[in-house]
C-alpha positions in Angstrom: 108.3 111.2 108.9 106.2 114.2 108.9 107.8 117.3 107.6 107.2 120.6 109.0 107.7 124.4 107.4 111.0 124.5 109.1 112.4 120.8 108.7 115.5 120.4 106.6 114.3 118.5 103.6 117.9 117.3 102.3 118.4 115.6 105.4 115.2 113.8 105.6 115.9 112.6 102.3 118.9 110.8 103.2 117.8 109.1 106.3 115.4 108.0 103.7 117.8 106.3 101.5 118.1 102.8 103.6 114.2 102.3 103.6 113.9 103.0 100.2 116.9 100.7 99.1 115.2 98.1 101.2 112.1 98.7 99.4 113.5 98.9 96.0 115.8 95.6 96.7 112.2 94.0 97.9 110.7 94.9 94.4 113.2 94.0 91.8 115.3 91.3 93.6 118.7 93.1 92.2 120.7 95.3 94.4 122.6 97.1 91.5 118.9 97.8 89.9 117.5 98.7 93.4 120.5 101.6 93.9 119.6 102.9 90.5 115.8 102.7 91.2 116.4 104.5 94.8 118.6 107.4 92.6 116.0 107.9 90.4 113.8 108.2 93.1 115.9 110.7 94.9 116.2 112.8 91.8 112.7 113.2 91.0 111.7 113.7 94.5 114.4 116.5 94.6 113.2 118.1 91.6 109.7 118.1 92.3 110.0 119.4 96.0 107.8 122.2 95.4 105.1 119.9 94.8 105.3 118.3 98.1 102.9 119.6 100.8 104.3 120.6 104.1 103.1 119.2 106.8 102.3 115.4 105.1 104.3 112.4 105.2 107.5 112.6 103.7 108.4 108.8 103.6 105.0 107.9 102.2 105.8 110.4 99.5 108.8 109.0 98.2 107.8 105.4 98.5 105.1 106.0 96.2 107.5 107.7 94.1 109.6 104.8 94.0 106.8 102.3 93.2 105.8 104.8 90.3 108.9 104.7 88.8 109.8 101.0 89.5 106.6 100.1 87.7 107.0 102.5 84.9 110.3 100.8 84.0 108.9 97.8 84.4 106.3 98.6 81.4 109.2 100.1 79.3 111.2 96.9 79.8 108.3 95.0 78.2 108.6 96.8 75.2 112.5 96.7 74.8 114.6 93.8 73.5 117.4 93.1 74.9 120.1 93.0 72.0 123.6 93.1 73.7 125.5 91.0 71.2 123.6 92.7 67.9 122.0 89.9 66.7 118.3 91.6 66.4 120.0 94.9 64.9 122.2 93.1 62.4 119.0 91.5 60.9 117.4 95.4 60.5 117.7 96.7 57.2 116.2 99.4 55.3 116.3 99.0 51.5 117.2 102.8 50.0 113.9 104.8 48.8 115.3 105.9 45.3 115.5 102.2 43.8 111.8 101.8 44.6 111.2 105.5 42.7 113.2 103.7 40.1 111.5 100.9 39.8 108.2 102.6 39.8 109.1 105.1 36.8 110.5 102.1 35.4 106.7 100.3 35.3 105.1 103.6 34.5 106.9 103.6 31.3 106.4 99.6 30.3 102.7 100.4 31.5 102.2 103.2 28.9 103.6 100.4 26.1 100.8 98.2 26.7 97.2 98.3 24.8 94.2 100.0 26.4 92.5 96.6 26.9 95.4 95.2 28.8 95.6 97.9 30.7 92.2 97.6 31.6 91.7 93.8 32.6 95.3 94.7 34.3 93.5 97.2 36.8 90.7 95.2 37.0 92.3 91.8 38.2 96.0 93.3 39.7 95.1 96.4 41.3 91.3 96.4 42.0 91.1 92.6 43.0 88.3 91.8 40.9 88.2 88.0 39.8 88.5 87.0 36.2 84.4 86.4 35.9 84.1 89.7 37.5 86.3 91.6 35.3 84.6 89.9 31.9 81.1 91.3 33.2 82.3 94.8 33.7 84.4 94.5 30.4 81.8 92.7 28.5 83.7 90.3 26.9 84.7 86.4 27.9 86.3 84.9 30.5 89.0 83.5 28.6 89.6 86.7 26.7 90.3 88.6 30.3 92.6 86.1 31.1 94.2 85.7 28.0 94.5 89.6 27.8 95.8 89.6 31.7 98.8 87.2 30.6 99.7 89.1 27.5 99.7 91.9 29.9 102.0 90.8 32.6 104.2 89.0 30.0 104.7 92.1 28.4 105.4 94.2 31.5 107.7 91.5 32.4 109.6 91.4 28.9 109.9 95.6 29.0 111.2 95.6 32.3 113.6 92.6 31.8 112.3 90.4 34.8 113.7 86.7 34.3 111.4 83.9 33.5 111.0 82.4 36.8 110.9 85.4 38.6 107.6 86.0 40.3 106.2 89.2 38.7 102.8 88.7 39.8 103.1 88.4 43.3 99.8 89.8 45.0 101.0 92.3 47.2 104.2 94.3 45.2 102.4 93.7 41.8 98.9 94.7 42.9 100.3 97.8 45.2 102.6 98.8 41.9 99.4 98.4 39.8 97.1 100.7 42.3 99.5 103.7 42.2 99.6 103.2 38.5 95.7 103.5 38.3 95.7 106.0 40.3 98.7 107.9 38.3 96.5 107.3 35.4 93.5 108.9 36.7 
């Protein structure tokens, strides 16, 4: 089906629909999806008619558009998760950012109440990730002293922030992140 300069493109597009539908159905195996695919193909072809080169094979051009549209849709579907019942979306949540901001302000205030020795070892061990041995070497004091200062600093922070006795206020992720921000704010 080669188009000459005077041929009616609209008529040729309509004549191609049964062949496009058969090809689309063989690709996706679902008549409803095949009809959608053919419709997408015709819309793309119609909106891009100026890019079609007169004298070339219109049918091959349409089949290429259909094939490319099918594989583009397939790639998109791989990234999507079907959630008709809303099960996945119900589990998604975003905590309000103002609470973490207020927690940070509380932490900064509590951190100011620590002694300089406690701040130093807490930043070395908690924020910078040094071992007790490395922190002892850096500060020039015994390992037991470093452990004691870290423990007292964490206890003082927990008391100042009114954390529960069993609450894990020294968990590596959150506590290190808070200490990291505090060390940046302190400098």
